C-alpha positions in Angstrom: 38.6 38.6 -41.7 39.9 35.0 -41.4 40.5 35.5 -37.7 36.9 36.6 -37.2 35.6 33.6 -39.1 37.8 31.3 -37.0 36.6 32.9 -33.8 33.0 32.6 -34.8 33.4 28.9 -35.7 35.1 28.4 -32.4 32.2 29.9 -30.6 29.8 27.6 -32.4 31.9 24.5 -31.6 32.1 25.6 -27.9 28.3 26.1 -27.7 27.6 22.7 -29.2 30.1 21.1 -26.9 28.5 22.7 -23.8 25.0 21.7 -25.0 26.1 18.1 -25.4 27.7 18.1 -21.9 24.5 19.4 -20.3 22.3 16.5 -21.3 20.5 14.4 -18.7 22.3 11.2 -19.4 20.7 8.0 -18.1 17.3 9.0 -16.7 17.4 12.6 -15.5 13.7 13.2 -15.3 13.4 14.3 -18.9 13.2 17.9 -20.1 10.8 20.3 -21.9 11.8 19.0 -25.4 11.1 15.4 -24.6 7.9 13.9 -25.8 6.1 11.2 -23.7 7.0 8.5 -26.2 10.7 9.3 -25.6 10.4 8.8 -21.8 10.2 5.5 -19.8 8.8 5.1 -16.3 10.0 2.1 -14.3 7.3 0.6 -12.1 8.3 -1.9 -9.5 5.6 -3.9 -7.7 6.2 -6.4 -4.9 4.1 -9.4 -5.9 1.4 -10.9 -8.1 0.1 -13.2 -5.3 -2.1 -10.3 -4.1 -5.0 -9.2 -6.1 -4.4 -5.6 -4.9 -0.9 -5.3 -6.3 -1.9 -6.7 -9.7 -4.6 -4.0 -9.8 -2.1 -1.3 -8.8 0.4 -2.3 -11.4 -2.1 -2.5 -14.1 -3.7 0.9 -13.2 -0.3 2.7 -13.1 0.7 1.2 -16.4 -2.6 1.9 -18.2 -2.7 5.5 -17.0 0.9 6.2 -18.0 0.5 4.5 -21.4 -2.7 6.5 -22.0 -0.5 9.6 -21.8 2.0 8.1 -24.3 4.8 7.1 -21.9 6.7 3.9 -22.1 6.3 1.7 -19.0 8.6 -1.0 -17.7 6.4 -2.8 -15.2 8.0 -5.6 -13.1 6.7 -7.8 -10.3 9.2 -9.2 -7.9 7.4 -12.3 -6.5 7.9 -11.1 -2.9 11.6 -11.8 -3.3 13.9 -8.9 -2.2 16.9 -9.8 -4.4 14.6 -10.1 -7.4 13.2 -6.6 -6.8 16.7 -5.2 -6.2 17.8 -6.7 -9.5 14.8 -5.4 -11.4 15.3 -1.9 -10.1 19.0 -2.1 -11.1 17.9 -3.1 -14.6 15.5 -0.2 -14.9 18.2 2.2 -14.0 20.7 0.7 -16.4 18.1 0.8 -19.2 17.7 4.5 -18.6 14.4 5.0 -16.8 13.4 8.6 -16.4 11.3 8.1 -13.2 11.0 5.2 -10.9 7.7 4.3 -9.1 8.5 1.6 -6.4 6.3 -0.3 -4.0 9.0 -2.0 -1.9 8.9 -5.5 -0.5 11.2 -4.5 2.3 11.3 -0.8 3.0 14.9 -0.9 4.0 16.4 -3.1 1.3 16.8 -0.7 -1.7 19.3 1.9 -0.4 21.9 0.9 -3.0 19.5 1.1 -5.9 18.2 4.5 -4.7 21.7 5.8 -4.6 22.3 4.6 -8.1 19.1 6.3 -9.2 20.1 9.6 -7.5 23.5 9.4 -9.2 21.7 9.0 -12.5 19.4 11.9 -11.6 16.3 9.6 -11.7 13.5 10.8 -9.4 12.1 8.0 -7.1 8.4 7.9 -6.0 7.6 5.5 -3.2 4.3 3.9 -3.9 2.1 3.2 -0.9 5.0 1.7 1.1 7.5 4.2 2.3 11.1 3.3 1.5 13.2 3.9 4.6 16.8 4.8 5.6 17.6 6.6 2.3 17.8 10.4 1.4 17.0 9.4 -2.2 13.2 9.1 -1.9 11.8 12.1 -3.7 8.1 11.7 -3.1 5.5 9.4 -1.5 2.0 8.6 -2.6 -0.2 6.6 -0.3 -3.3 6.7 1.9 -3.5 8.1 5.4 -2.2 4.9 6.9 -2.6 5.9 10.6 -6.3 6.6 9.8 -6.6 3.2 8.1 -5.7 1.6 11.4 -8.2 3.9 13.2 -10.9 2.9 10.6 -10.1 -0.9 11.1 -10.4 -0.6 14.9 -13.5 1.4 14.6 -15.0 -1.2 12.3 -14.2 -3.8 14.9 -16.0 -1.8 17.6 -19.0 -1.2 15.3 -19.1 -4.9 14.4 -19.1 -5.8 18.1 -21.9 -3.3 18.8 -19.8 -1.1 21.1 -20.1 1.8 18.7 -22.5 2.9 16.0 -21.4 3.9 12.4 -21.9 7.5 13.2 -19.5 7.4 16.2 -22.1 7.1 18.9 -22.2 4.6 21.8 -23.5 1.1 20.9 -25.9 -1.0 22.8 -23.4 -3.8 23.6 -21.5 -3.7 26.8 -19.0 -6.7 26.6 -16.7 -7.9 27.7 -15.5 -9.4 24.4 -12.5 -11.6 23.7 -10.5 -10.3 20.8 -7.2 -11.1 19.1 -4.9 -8.8 17.2 -3.0 -9.2 13.9 -0.5 -7.0 12.2 1.2 -7.0 8.8 4.8 -7.6 7.9 7.3 -5.8 10.2 9.5 -4.8 7.2 6.5 -2.9 5.7 6.4 0.6 7.2 2.6 0.8 6.7 2.1 -2.1 9.1 3.3 0.0 11.9 1.0 2.9 11.0 -2.0 0.5 10.8 -1.2 -1.1 14.1 -0.6 2.2 15.9 -3.8 3.7 14.6 -5.8 0.7 15.6 -4.2 0.4 19.1 -4.8 4.0 19.9 -8.4 3.5 19.1 -8.8 0.2 21.0 -6.7 1.0 24.1 -9.4 2.7 26.1 -11.7 -0.3 25.6 -8.9 -2.7 26.6 -7.9 -0.6 29.6 -11.6 -0.6 30.7 -11.9 -4.4 30.4 -14.6 -4.1 27.7 -12.2 -5.8 25.3 -9.9 -8.6 26.5 -7.0 -9.9 24.4 -7.1 -13.4 25.8 -3.8 -14.5 24.4 -2.1 -11.5 26.0 -0.3 -10.8 22.7 -0.7 -7.0 22.2 2.7 -5.9 20.8 3.3 -5.7 17.1 6.2 -8.1 17.1 4.0 -10.7 18.7 1.1 -10.4 16.2 2.9 -9.5 12.9 2.6 -11.9 9.9 5.7 -12.0 7.7 5.0 -10.9 4.1 1.3 -10.6 4.9 0.9 -14.3 4.1 -2.5 -15.8 4.4 -1.1 -19.1 5.4 0.9 -17.4 8.2 -2.3 -15.8 9.6 -4.2 -19.1 9.4 -1.4 -20.9 11.3 -1.3 -18.2 14.0 -5.0 -18.2 14.5 -5.0 -22.0 14.8 -2.3 -21.7 17.5 -4.2 -19.0 19.4 -7.3 -21.2 19.4 -5.4 -24.2 20.7 -3.4 -22.3 23.3 -5.9 -19.6 24.6 -9.4 -20.9 23.8 -9.2 -24.6 24.8 -11.3 -23.9 27.9 -14.5 -23.4 25.9 -14.3 -19.6 25.6 -15.0 -18.0 22.3 -13.3 -15.3 20.1 -15.7 -12.4 19.6 -13.6 -10.3 17.2 -10.3 -10.3 15.3 -8.5 -7.1 14.2 -7.0 -8.0 10.8 -5.2 -5.4 8.8 -5.5 -7.1 5.3 -8.1 -9.2 3.5 -5.7 -11.9 2.7 -4.9 -12.4 6.4 -8.6 -12.2 7.1 -9.3 -15.1 4.9 -6.6 -17.2 6.6 -8.1 -16.2 10.0 -11.6 -17.1 8.9 -10.4 -20.5 7.6 -8.9 -21.3 10.9 -12.1 -20.3 12.7 -14.3 -22.3 10.4 -12.0 -25.4 10.8 -12.4 -25.0 14.6 -16.2 -25.1 14.4 -17.2 -21.4 14.1 -19.9 -21.1 11.5 -23.2 -19.2 11.7 -22.1 -17.0 14.6 -18.8 -15.9 13.2 -16.5 -13.5 15.1 -16.2 -10.0 13.8 -13.2 -10.0 11.4 -11.9 -6.8 9.8 -9.8 -6.4 6.7 -8.3 -4.0 4.1 -8.0 -3.6 0.4 -11.5 -4.7 -0.7 -10.3 -7.8 -2.4 -13.1 -9.4 -4.3 -12.9 -12.8 -2.4 -13.3 -10.9 0.8 -16.0 -8.6 -0.5 -18.0 -11.8 -1.3 -17.4 -13.0 2.3 -18.7 -9.7 3.6 -21.7 -9.9 1.3 -22.3 -13.5 2.6 -22.1 -12.4 6.2 -18.8 -14.2 6.9 -16.3 -11.3 7.1 -17.5 -8.2 8.8 -15.8 -5.3 7.0 -12.9 -4.2 4.9 -11.1 -0.8 4.2 -11.4 0.3 0.6 -8.4 2.0 -0.8 -9.2 3.0 -4.4 -6.1 1.9 -6.3 -7.4 3.9 -9.3 -7.0 7.1 -7.4 -3.6 6.1 -6.0 -2.3 5.2 -9.5 -3.6 8.5 -10.8 -1.7 10.4 -8.1 1.5 8.4 -8.9 1.1 9.4 -12.5 0.6 13.1 -11.6 3.7 13.1 -9.4 5.7 11.3 -12.1 4.7 13.8 -14.7 5.7 16.7 -12.4 9.2 15.3 -12.2 9.4 14.7 -15.9 8.5 18.4 -16.4 11.2 19.4 -13.8 8.5 20.5 -11.4 7.9 19.6 -7.7 4.9 17.4 -7.2 2.1 18.8 -5.0 2.2 17.4 -1.4 -0.6 17.5 1.1 1.6 16.2 4.0 5.1 17.4 4.7 5.4 16.3 8.3 4.2 12.7 8.9 6.4 10.4 6.9 10.0 10.4 8.2 11.9 7.6 6.6 14.7 7.7 9.2 16.8 10.1 7.2 14.3 12.8 6.1 10.7 13.7 6.0 9.4 12.6 2.6 6.9 15.0 1.0 3.7 13.0 0.6 0.3 13.0 -1.1 -2.2 11.1 1.1 -5.6 9.8 -0.1 -8.7 9.1 2.0 -10.2 5.6 2.6 -13.7 4.2 3.1 -14.9 1.5 5.5 -17.1 -1.1 3.7 -19.7 -3.2 5.6 -22.3 -5.3 3.8 -24.6 -2.4 3.1 -21.8 -0.3 1.7 -20.9 -2.7 -1.1 -23.3 -1.4 -3.6 -22.9 2.4 -3.1 -19.1 2.3 -2.6 -17.8 -0.6 -4.8 -20.5 -1.4 -7.4 -21.9 2.0 -8.1 -18.3 3.4 -8.5 -17.5 0.8 -11.1 -14.8 -0.9 -9.0 -16.7 -4.2 -9.1 -19.9 -5.4 -10.8 -22.7 -7.1 -8.8 -21.9 -10.3 -10.7 -18.3 -10.2 -9.6 -19.3 -9.7 -6.0 -21.7 -12.6 -6.2 -19.1 -14.8 -7.8 -16.2 -13.6 -5.6 -14.0 -13.3 -8.7 -13.2 -10.3 -10.8 -13.3 -10.5 -14.6 -10.1 -10.0 -16.5 
């Protein structure tokens, strides 16, 4: 009898030991017994200098906290070492999932390896993280189509096309200049490629002329998407290529912050009532006011509320040991693997789209648009 009791006790001890050894450790994506309040999601955003990223960070945090999760939200001030350190700290503190919008898409390989070692799933948020096998999911917009939409908005603004895709009444030729985002941001390449594929037939036909001759992305890129960098480049273009009295008719700009820098340079050079067509992206409130005032031509609206919601859906799937639903498993190769992705649609906003798209949806109020400043 005593041997039977000892054997039974031994079995219990062994079972308890095995259960202890099978725990998730640091991170690990949680398990079915975890409650939301026991789980932490690390959210790493690149900067607070852009209205867009502040909105993204707040949206993700609010939606996760509404479900009861703990959120460690950090902004890196557009400094790569700071973001690396912040992600390291999230891993050390035992984050269960990481949501990362990278400053430099190639700079976080070490952190992602540490996350993989700790079994922490990584979601790349809007900016694809490159050169690492440890990116588990990607949530973004269809960035190639964003570029197509920007170029199409330029053509519509110039009168070469109509909004419904028909042929416009204008014939050209028009002088245009091209801008791209930061080369270390994977999205910048998708935007530019989509735009150039759309503009190329018009450039080849001579309907559009890039007077500076600068048509390659490494010639037109603006480091860190900085407004000041765009203003300086536009000033240089006006001095070097438009000192003969010719005028710029349109500027392809991939981001509202760059657009405002470009517009400042144009205004300082004497452009006023008859402004060139300037595109944009992100529907930042200052640029929406410029569109409403007839200064900037258009922007691309990417609803950060929907993107944040999709990041939360993907994060919850990982926490429940499920695979997030992807709607694209072919496009986004990060140099090591194709990252399963969920892509959201975008909308082009001209002046007459501000009310139905931005105000009626509750993204901005009419008062915010008039003031050019969002409340809170």
